C-alpha positions as CSV (number, residue, x, y, z in Angstrom):
1,M,-74.6,6.4,-189.8
2,L,-74.3,6.2,-193.6
3,G,-74.0,2.9,-195.4
4,G,-74.5,0.9,-192.1
5,L,-77.1,-0.1,-189.7
6,C,-77.6,1.4,-186.3
7,M,-79.4,-0.6,-183.7
8,P,-80.2,0.3,-180.2
9,K,-77.8,-1.0,-177.6
10,K,-80.5,-3.1,-176.0
11,T,-81.2,-4.9,-179.4
12,T,-77.4,-5.5,-179.9
13,T,-77.2,-7.0,-176.4
14,I,-80.2,-9.3,-177.0
15,I,-78.8,-10.5,-180.3
16,T,-75.4,-11.2,-178.8
17,V,-77.0,-13.2,-176.0
18,I,-79.1,-15.2,-178.5
19,V,-76.0,-16.0,-180.6
20,L,-74.0,-17.1,-177.6
21,L,-76.9,-19.3,-176.4
22,I,-77.1,-21.0,-179.8
23,I,-73.3,-21.6,-179.9
24,G,-73.5,-23.0,-176.4
25,L,-76.3,-25.4,-177.3
26,L,-74.5,-26.6,-180.4
27,I,-71.4,-27.3,-178.3
28,I,-73.5,-29.3,-175.8
29,I,-75.2,-31.2,-178.6
30,F,-72.1,-32.2,-180.4
31,Q,-70.1,-32.9,-177.3
32,G,-73.0,-35.1,-176.0
33,R,-73.1,-37.0,-179.3
34,K,-69.4,-37.6,-179.1
35,D,-69.8,-39.2,-175.6
36,Y,-72.6,-41.5,-176.8
37,D,-70.4,-42.6,-179.8
38,A,-67.6,-43.5,-177.4
39,F,-69.9,-45.3,-175.0
40,A,-71.5,-47.3,-177.8
41,T,-68.1,-48.1,-179.2
42,C,-66.9,-49.4,-175.9
43,L,-70.0,-51.6,-175.5
44,A,-69.6,-53.0,-179.0
45,D,-65.9,-53.6,-178.6
46,Q,-66.5,-55.5,-175.4
47,G,-69.0,-57.8,-177.1
48,F,-72.3,-56.5,-175.7
49,I,-75.2,-57.2,-178.0
50,M,-78.7,-55.8,-177.9
51,A,-81.4,-58.1,-179.3
52,G,-84.6,-56.5,-180.4
53,S,-87.4,-56.3,-183.0
54,D,-88.6,-53.6,-185.4
55,H,-92.1,-53.6,-183.8
56,C,-90.9,-53.3,-180.2
57,N,-91.6,-49.9,-178.6
58,H,-89.1,-50.6,-175.8
59,C,-86.4,-51.3,-178.3
60,Q,-87.1,-48.0,-180.1
61,T,-86.8,-46.3,-176.7
62,Q,-83.5,-48.0,-176.0
63,K,-82.1,-47.1,-179.4
64,Q,-83.2,-43.4,-179.0
65,M,-81.3,-43.2,-175.7
66,F,-78.1,-43.5,-177.7
67,R,-79.1,-40.7,-180.0
68,G,-77.6,-41.4,-183.4
69,A,-74.8,-43.6,-182.0
70,F,-77.0,-46.7,-182.2
71,E,-77.3,-46.4,-186.0
72,D,-73.8,-45.1,-186.5
73,V,-71.9,-47.3,-184.1
74,I,-73.8,-50.2,-182.6
75,I,-75.5,-51.5,-185.7
76,P,-72.5,-51.3,-188.0
77,R,-70.3,-53.1,-185.4
78,G,-72.7,-56.0,-185.2
79,A,-73.8,-55.2,-181.6
80,Y,-77.5,-55.3,-182.5
81,K,-79.4,-58.4,-183.6
82,N,-82.8,-57.8,-185.0
83,C,-84.7,-61.0,-184.1
84,D,-87.1,-60.4,-187.0
85,Y,-84.2,-61.3,-189.3
86,D,-81.7,-63.0,-187.0
87,S,-84.1,-65.4,-185.5
88,Q,-81.7,-68.3,-185.5
89,W,-79.1,-66.3,-183.5
90,C,-81.9,-65.2,-181.1
91,E,-83.1,-68.7,-180.6
92,Q,-79.6,-70.0,-180.1
93,V,-78.8,-67.6,-177.3
94,G,-82.3,-67.9,-175.7
95,I,-83.8,-64.5,-176.3
96,S,-87.2,-64.5,-174.7
97,G,-88.2,-60.8,-174.9
98,Y,-87.1,-57.5,-176.2
99,P,-85.0,-55.6,-175.7
100,T,-82.4,-58.0,-174.3
101,W,-78.8,-57.1,-173.8
102,V,-76.5,-60.1,-174.0
103,T,-73.2,-59.6,-172.1
104,P,-69.9,-60.9,-173.3
105,D,-70.2,-63.8,-170.8
106,G,-73.7,-64.8,-172.1
107,N,-75.8,-63.2,-169.3
108,H,-79.1,-61.6,-170.3
109,L,-80.3,-58.1,-169.2
110,L,-84.0,-58.0,-170.0
111,G,-85.9,-54.8,-170.8
112,T,-84.8,-51.3,-171.5
113,Q,-81.5,-50.7,-169.6
114,S,-80.4,-47.4,-168.1
115,F,-77.0,-46.0,-169.0
116,T,-76.1,-46.4,-165.3
117,T,-76.7,-50.1,-165.5
118,L,-74.8,-50.5,-168.7
119,K,-71.9,-48.4,-167.4
120,R,-71.8,-50.5,-164.2
121,I,-71.7,-53.9,-165.8
122,S,-69.5,-52.9,-168.7
123,G,-67.0,-50.5,-167.1
124,C,-67.6,-48.2,-170.2
125,N,-67.6,-44.4,-169.5
126,L,-70.3,-42.0,-170.6
């Protein structure tokens, strides 16, 4: 073939499969992110607040579970209180350890919470 590139049929098939896998992964990643944003928005809108600290490993784990939605949704909507800086708020509501999720009715969920638990008590979908 002049002016073009000929590849064996097997190579073309492999490249096609790789491209389709990459597209599929991107769809899964971006769709999954969208679900985390909606879940985080629902929690914040209902009044759930996570209290934590910068040097708490369990807090970092909880934040990472939300992927980027923690930084993009929960923090800007005021649903995270960093007790290193918001110590007065943390004392007022009786935070005794990190992370602690404070429910809209003032109950405390101590420790890293699974999405199953957060879904159950909030009614938010993921």
